[in-house]
N, C-alpha and C positions, 0 to 999 in steps of 0.2 A: 164711674164716679163723675162728679160734676162740681163746678165752682171751686176748684182747688186754688185759684189765685184771686186775691182781692186787691184792687187798686183804689186808692183814695186821692182826690186832688181838689184844689181850690185856687183861686187867684184873687189877690188883693192888689190894687193899683191906685197910687195917689201921686199926682204930679200936676202942678199948676192948678187949674180949676177943675181938673178931672179927678173924680174919686169913684172907684169901681170895686165891687166885691162880689164874686160869684158865690153861690151857695155851695158849701162843701158837698161833693158828690163821692159816691163809692159804688163800685160795681164789681162783679165777679166774672171770671173767665174759666173755661175748661182748659186743663192741661193734661195731655195724654200720657206723658211719662215723666219720670224724674230726671231726665237728661239735662245737663247743664249745671252750673253756669260755665260758659265758655266764651271767649278765649282767656279772659282774665286781664291782667295788667299788660298793656302794649305800649311800645314807643311809637309815637306818631311823628313822622318827619314833615318838613316843610314841602317836600316834593310829593308827599302822599303815601299812605300806608293802607293797603287793602285789608279788609276785615276777613279773617279766616274762620268760617263757621262750618268747616268740613266735619266736625264731630257731631253735627246735628243733621237729621233728615229734613225736618221742617222747622226752621227757626220761628219762635213766637215772641214771647215777652222779652224785652231787652231793657237793660239799665246802662246808660252811658254817663260817665263821670270824669270830667277833665280835672286832673290833679295838679296841673301847672298853676303856679300862683300869679302869673302875669300875662300869659298868652292864651288866646282863644283857639279853639279847634273847630273846623268846619267839617260837616259830614254830609254825604250825598251819594247818589248813584255815579258809577264810573263805567264808561264803555271803552274797553281796551282796543276794539277794532278801529274806533275813530279817535281815540285818545281824548275823549270829551269827559269832563267832570262837571256834574250838575249840583252845585252847593245847595243844600236844602235845609239843614239844621245847623245851628251854631251852639257850641258848648262853651260858655263863658269861663274865664279863669276862675280857679278855686278861691283865690283871695285869702283863704284860711285852709288849714289842713283838712277840714271836713269836705270841701268841694261842694258841688251842686249836682246831685244825681237827677237824671231825667229818665223817666220810665215811658216806654212806648211799646206798641205791638207791631212787630214787623209784618209786612204783607205776605200773604200766602203765595204771592207771585215773585217773591224776592229772587234775584239773579236771573229771572226770565225776561226775555224781550218780547213785548207785545206790540201789535199794530194799534192804530187809533181805534179800531173796532174790537180790540181785545183778543185778537187771534195770536196764538203763540208762534213766534218765529225763531226763537233761539234761547240759549242758556248762557250767554257769555258775559253779561254785566256783573258788577260786584258793588259792594259798598266801600267807599274810600273815605278815609279821614285825613285831613290836611291841617297841619299846625301853622300858626302864624309866628314868624320870626325865628323860633327855635323849636327843637324837638320837645314834645310834650308827653308826659305819661298820662294815659287814659285807662281807666278801669272800664272794661266792657264785660257785662254779664248777660249772656243770652241763653234762654231756656228753650227746650223742645216745646212745640205747640201742642 
């Protein structure tokens, strides 16, 4: 089978003298199995919560949705050997009960450590989510690639 997933997106931005609108785009991706979504609703602490994707062999499409009405959540790689967190994505507060879902495709190299030349050196890193000010509920739905 092919093209089991369909993603649609567009961006409209208007601020000051800037007005921008992308053309709506849509594309399809192959999904090998029906595994997921996992892990579901998680509590993200201010000290950080690691994402558990142990139910999947190769994580693929992911939807992240911060359900907290006032606090944002930061997401990025975490290296436990060095205790370094690399913030990369911000999930804004929901502001309403609907929240703001963000769809992305996780890398096939997730949880792997690579050198600058792309050589595999380990499997110890993870994805960490960190809440601002107070624990936040975040819905995380990840599917098998």
